[in-house]
N, C-alpha and C positions, 0 to 999 in steps of 0.2 A: 763194381759192389752194389750190393743189393740197396734198395731205400726199405729201411725196416718200418714196420708198423710205428709208429709214434704211442711211447708210454704214456697211460694216463698219468694225471699229475699227482695220483694218490697208489702208495701201495695197496695189495689185498688186504681187505677188512680183517681183523684179528679173527674175528668168526663169524658163519654165517649167520646167527641167531643175530648178533647186534648189527649186521649188515642190514636185514630183513627188516628189524625194529626200526630203523633208522630211514629206510626208503620205501613205507608204506604208501606213498602218494606220488604221481609222476610230477607234481608241484613242488616237492622238497628240493629245499636249494641245500648244495655240498656248502662244507664249511670249505673255508681260506686253505686248510690244509688238503682238503678233497676235492678241490676245484680243477676241472678239467678245463683246461684252453682252447678257448675258441668261440664263435658268436655267440651274443645275446639268446637268451631262449626266446622264441616264438611260440605262441599259441594261437594254432590254426585248425580248423575241423579237418581231420583227414579227408581228401577227395580223389575218387578215380584218376588218373592220369587221362588226358584227352589224346593221347597216342598211343592207346593199348591196343587197337583194331588189329595191329599188324603182327602182335606178338602171340606165339603160339600159349594155348590155353594154361599148361602148366609155369609159364612167366606171368601169369595175372592171378596172383591172390588176393582176394581182396578188391577186385577190379584195378590193380595197380600194376603197371608194368614193372618188372623186373628183369627183364631181358639183358644179357650180358653178351660181349663177343664171343664168339668160339674158341680164341685161343686165352681166354680167362675164364679159368675151370676152378668153381668153388666147391669142394665135394665137402659133405656134411655125413660123416662117418660114425653115426650113432644110433640106439634103439629108443623109440620113442616110450616113455612113460605112462605108466596105465592111467594116470591122474590125467581126467580130459583139461583141466585150466594146465597142469604143467605141460601137457602134451601141445597145447596151441601156444604157450609162451614160449616152449622151446623153437617151434618152427618159426615164430615172429623174430625170433632172436637171427635165427639163419637169414628169415628176409631183411633183419637188420642191417647184417654183413654185406647181404648182396646189393642191399642199397645203397651203401658206402662205395662199393667198386661201381656199381653203374654211374654213382655222380664223378667218379674220378675217369671213367670212360667218356661220359658225355661233356666233362670238363665245366662242371656246374654242382652246386651245392642245394640248388631250386629245383628239386624234383618231386613230383607226386610221393615215392617212394621213400625217401629221406623223410619228410612230413610226416608219412603215416606211420611210419615206423619207429621213430625216436621223438623224444622230448625230453627238456630240460637240460641236463647235464648229458646225455644221452644222444641230443641234437648236437649239443656243442663238440661233443667228441666227433660225433659224424662230421660237422662240417670243418673241423681242424684236421682230421685225415685227407678230403678231400682237397682243402686248400693247400696243404704241405705238397701234393702231389702238381696242382696246378701251379705253386710259386716254381717248382720246378721243373715243369713242363714234362713230366713225366705220367706215364700209364703203367698198367701192369698186364703181365702175361705169364702163363703157366699155369700150373695146380696148386692149390692151396688146399690144405686138407684140415678138416675140423673133427675132433674124435674125444672120446672117455668123456661123455658128457654126464653130467648130472644136474640134477633139480630140486628146489626145496623150495615149499610154500610159507608164506607167511600167515600168520593164525588168524588174519582179517580174511584171506582169499582174494585181497584186490593186487598181491605183488608176488612174483617169482623169481626167485634168482636161479640163473642158467651158468653153470660152469663148464669149461670144455678145453681143452687143449687145441695147439694150433702149429702145424707143421709147416714153413714155408719153405723147405729147401728145395723144392722145384717151382717156386713163385716168384718172378724176378721183375725189377724196374725194366722199363723201355722207354727210351726217349720218344717223346711224342713227333717231333720235326725229321730226325733220322730213321728212326724204327730201331736202333740199336738197343740190345737186349744187354744189359747190367749183371753178370754173373757174378758168382764168389764161391768158393769153397765150401761144402755144408759145413754146420758146427753150431754150437749150442745156442749162437743167435738166431738160429732158425726156428726155435721154439718158443712159444709163449702161452701164458695160463690166463684164460680170459675170464672174468664175473662178471657177469650184466644181470641187473635188476630190471625186470622185465615188469611193467604195471598195467592193468588191465585198463582199457580205454572205455569210459564211462557211459558213452552212449551209440558203440558199435561193439555188439555181441561178437565173442571171440576174438577180437584185435587186443594185441597186448603191443606194448612200445617200449623200448628201452629207454630207464629214465638215470641209469646211472653204467658207468663203464670202469672196470678197473682192470689194470693189466699187469701180468708178473713177466718180465722179458727175461729172456736166458733161463727157463724153466727145464731145469734138469728131469722133474717129474714126467715130464711129458716126452722124452727121449725115449 
């Protein structure tokens, strides 16, 4: 069987407007009902990875290594929005996803990519995702497709909501020790709907961080 993405502890917010109002800052703390399981928030200034020199240029946005193994293919099949902030936030939402799977591949939550592209509950979510694979001694292989993305900006210009579908029907768990790929029959469990609130990093131009993550599992609208 596959190891599915851990659902966030909260369901999707009732409306985008309410979500954006509640998430205007990366330092906002979720309520008890919305809290995402994982490590405590860390406050660190993003810094480029010391090991980026061997990575191709396209794997180093913001000077941070986001390279992944060849058998871990993350496809972002979406059009860029016209708004520059929304375009940047969408791009860094993709980088946030890449950072999680790089951490799974490298077997650690302490990568420059995770620190750079997440904060608050987003950081806790990333660490929970990575640690779940570490605990099971799993990694991932195959193709994970992200599509039907939309963006919505908060009125204050400091946060952008990025929503998208995920198809994991060709993305599988792989046992680290044996290399065995755990497959299952495709079904509704392969489809998730993500809502990520991206917040602008105050001292780095063009950098956005995932501050909150909401997941609707078994999302029929993504089939």
